[in-house]
MDAnalysis code that builds the backbone (N, CA, C; Angstrom):
import MDAnalysis as mda
import numpy as np

u = mda.Universe.empty(207, n_residues=69, atom_resindex=np.repeat(np.arange(69), 3), trajectory=True)
u.add_TopologyAttr("name", ["N", "CA", "C"] * 69)
u.add_TopologyAttr("resid", np.arange(1, 70))
u.add_TopologyAttr("resname", ["MET", "HIS", "HIS", "ILE", "LYS", "HIS", "TRP", "VAL", "ASP", "GLY", "GLY", "ALA", "THR", "ASP", "LEU", "ASN", "ASN", "GLY", "VAL", "LEU", "PRO", "CYS", "GLN", "HIS", "HIS", "HIS", "THR", "VAL", "ILE", "HIS", "THR", "GLN", "ARG", "TRP", "THR", "VAL", "ARG", "MET", "GLY", "PRO", "ASP", "GLY", "HIS", "PRO", "GLU", "TYR", "LEU", "PRO", "PRO", "ALA", "TRP", "SER", "ASP", "PRO", "TYR", "GLN", "ASN", "ALA", "ILE", "ARG", "PRO", "ASN", "ASP", "HIS", "THR", "VAL", "ILE", "ARG", "ARG"])
u.atoms.positions = np.array([
    [-5.232, 10.125, -2.836],
    [-5.590, 9.014, -1.983],
    [-5.423, 7.718, -2.764],
    [-4.866, 6.725, -2.119],
    [-4.763, 5.396, -2.723],
    [-5.885, 4.539, -2.150],
    [-6.709, 3.993, -3.035],
    [-7.787, 3.097, -2.618],
    [-7.199, 1.712, -2.363],
    [-7.469, 1.139, -1.200],
    [-6.999, -0.215, -0.906],
    [-7.724, -1.200, -1.819],
    [-9.044, -1.137, -1.838],
    [-9.802, -1.841, -2.874],
    [-10.059, -0.783, -3.932],
    [-9.490, -0.969, -5.093],
    [-9.524, 0.054, -6.131],
    [-10.948, 0.499, -6.457],
    [-11.083, 1.788, -6.718],
    [-12.370, 2.390, -7.023],
    [-13.040, 1.692, -8.202],
    [-12.265, 1.396, -9.231],
    [-12.807, 0.754, -10.429],
    [-13.350, -0.642, -10.109],
    [-12.872, -1.249, -9.020],
    [-13.341, -2.575, -8.594],
    [-14.436, -2.486, -7.536],
    [-15.001, -1.294, -7.363],
    [-16.090, -1.126, -6.406],
    [-15.662, -0.640, -5.035],
    [-14.398, -0.255, -4.900],
    [-13.917, 0.246, -3.617],
    [-14.493, 1.616, -3.297],
    [-14.819, 1.813, -2.047],
    [-15.391, 3.091, -1.605],
    [-14.312, 4.162, -1.510],
    [-14.709, 5.405, -1.720],
    [-13.806, 6.527, -1.514],
    [-14.104, 7.079, -0.126],
    [-13.502, 6.449, 0.876],
    [-13.656, 6.901, 2.255],
    [-12.415, 6.511, 3.052],
    [-12.335, 6.988, 4.271],
    [-11.132, 6.776, 5.078],
    [-10.884, 5.315, 5.418],
    [-11.919, 4.495, 5.429],
    [-11.737, 3.076, 5.742],
    [-11.134, 2.294, 4.585],
    [-11.102, 2.889, 3.411],
    [-10.582, 2.204, 2.231],
    [-9.441, 2.980, 1.591],
    [-8.773, 3.814, 2.352],
    [-7.736, 4.615, 1.727],
    [-6.539, 4.879, 2.606],
    [-5.440, 5.164, 1.950],
    [-4.217, 5.631, 2.604],
    [-3.747, 6.854, 1.826],
    [-2.910, 7.657, 2.443],
    [-2.473, 8.908, 1.820],
    [-0.959, 8.938, 1.605],
    [-0.455, 8.168, 0.643],
    [0.974, 8.260, 0.345],
    [1.269, 9.552, -0.418],
    [2.523, 9.977, -0.378],
    [2.906, 11.123, -1.194],
    [2.805, 10.709, -2.670],
    [2.863, 11.675, -3.560],
    [2.701, 11.387, -4.988],
    [3.742, 10.382, -5.482],
    [4.980, 10.550, -5.060],
    [6.043, 9.633, -5.501],
    [5.725, 8.198, -5.088],
    [5.392, 7.997, -3.819],
    [5.142, 6.638, -3.340],
    [3.838, 6.064, -3.891],
    [2.872, 6.914, -4.177],
    [1.644, 6.434, -4.811],
    [1.966, 5.896, -6.205],
    [2.820, 6.585, -6.925],
    [3.243, 6.119, -8.248],
    [4.000, 4.803, -8.135],
    [4.888, 4.694, -7.152],
    [5.652, 3.455, -6.950],
    [4.712, 2.286, -6.656],
    [3.700, 2.512, -5.823],
    [2.733, 1.450, -5.504],
    [2.144, 0.887, -6.795],
    [1.759, 1.760, -7.709],
    [1.118, 1.299, -8.945],
    [2.108, 0.772, -9.975],
    [3.224, 1.438, -10.170],
    [4.141, 1.033, -11.240],
    [4.990, -0.173, -10.874],
    [5.242, -0.379, -9.582],
    [6.070, -1.515, -9.176],
    [5.254, -2.636, -8.538],
    [3.917, -2.497, -8.595],
    [2.989, -3.565, -8.196],
    [3.020, -3.891, -6.701],
    [3.166, -2.867, -5.849],
    [3.036, -3.069, -4.414],
    [1.555, -3.278, -4.096],
    [1.281, -3.956, -2.988],
    [-0.084, -4.148, -2.511],
    [-0.218, -3.439, -1.175],
    [-1.358, -2.807, -0.956],
    [-1.629, -2.145, 0.320],
    [-2.833, -2.835, 0.942],
    [-2.728, -3.119, 2.228],
    [-3.857, -3.701, 2.955],
    [-3.888, -3.101, 4.352],
    [-5.018, -3.230, 5.001],
    [-5.128, -2.798, 6.390],
    [-4.746, -3.974, 7.278],
    [-3.875, -3.722, 8.238],
    [-3.491, -4.749, 9.189],
    [-4.602, -4.986, 10.200],
    [-4.440, -5.996, 11.044],
    [-5.475, -6.327, 12.021],
    [-5.765, -5.198, 13.010],
    [-4.803, -4.296, 13.182],
    [-5.010, -3.177, 14.108],
    [-5.517, -1.923, 13.394],
    [-5.842, -2.044, 12.102],
    [-6.390, -0.914, 11.358],
    [-5.354, 0.014, 10.758],
    [-4.073, -0.324, 10.847],
    [-3.011, 0.482, 10.249],
    [-2.595, -0.143, 8.920],
    [-2.213, 0.686, 7.946],
    [-1.864, 0.136, 6.632],
    [-0.568, -0.663, 6.657],
    [-0.548, -1.680, 5.825],
    [0.642, -2.500, 5.606],
    [0.905, -2.520, 4.107],
    [2.163, -2.460, 3.745],
    [2.570, -2.441, 2.343],
    [3.289, -3.747, 2.044],
    [2.859, -4.431, 1.002],
    [3.467, -5.697, 0.616],
    [4.233, -5.497, -0.679],
    [5.545, -5.752, -0.649],
    [6.344, -5.574, -1.858],
    [5.979, -6.624, -2.904],
    [6.281, -6.343, -4.157],
    [6.010, -7.331, -5.204],
    [6.893, -8.564, -5.010],
    [6.449, -9.690, -5.532],
    [7.172, -10.953, -5.356],
    [8.591, -10.894, -5.916],
    [8.811, -10.118, -6.971],
    [10.167, -10.040, -7.528],
    [11.126, -9.356, -6.559],
    [10.593, -8.551, -5.645],
    [11.417, -7.838, -4.673],
    [11.565, -8.626, -3.376],
    [10.503, -9.283, -2.957],
    [10.492, -10.091, -1.734],
    [9.586, -11.287, -2.002],
    [10.164, -12.447, -2.288],
    [9.350, -13.620, -2.619],
    [8.335, -13.982, -1.533],
    [8.622, -13.605, -0.280],
    [7.700, -13.909, 0.822],
    [6.647, -12.820, 0.997],
    [6.858, -11.693, 0.358],
    [5.965, -10.533, 0.430],
    [5.616, -10.179, 1.878],
    [6.663, -10.052, 2.692],
    [6.481, -9.662, 4.089],
    [5.933, -8.246, 4.173],
    [4.935, -8.064, 5.014],
    [4.309, -6.751, 5.174],
    [5.277, -5.768, 5.818],
    [5.245, -4.541, 5.314],
    [6.051, -3.447, 5.856],
    [5.081, -2.388, 6.338],
    [5.335, -1.870, 7.529],
    [4.479, -0.825, 8.079],
    [5.204, 0.502, 7.977],
    [4.496, 1.591, 7.716],
    [5.148, 2.895, 7.555],
    [6.058, 3.276, 8.711],
    [5.722, 2.884, 9.923],
    [6.567, 3.247, 11.057],
    [7.811, 2.379, 11.168],
    [7.981, 1.417, 10.251],
    [9.197, 0.609, 10.221],
    [10.382, 1.399, 9.665],
    [10.123, 2.540, 9.060],
    [11.152, 3.373, 8.421],
    [11.887, 2.619, 7.323],
    [11.244, 1.600, 6.772],
    [11.855, 0.845, 5.680],
    [10.961, 0.814, 4.454],
    [9.866, 1.541, 4.500],
    [8.947, 1.569, 3.367],
    [9.663, 2.194, 2.179],
    [9.169, 1.937, 1.021],
    [9.727, 2.391, -0.249],
    [10.552, 3.674, -0.112],
    [11.786, 3.607, -0.504],
    [12.663, 4.779, -0.443],
    [12.887, 5.315, -1.851],
    [13.114, 6.621, -1.930],
    [13.394, 7.237, -3.230],
    [14.763, 6.862, -3.713],
])
């Protein structure tokens, strides 16, 4: 589970603060500095690092454009 607010920073380990990426994409989130947040409708949004997208436009998993291997 990926904590949206990291556990070490006081984030809860519950469904309201987590997403379930596969192991590969969880590693990419941490090593390439992606940000995960909940959108206004309660679905996760992934924000690429500034070096990849200077505007850091949110990507939703159903966009079929989220981090590719």
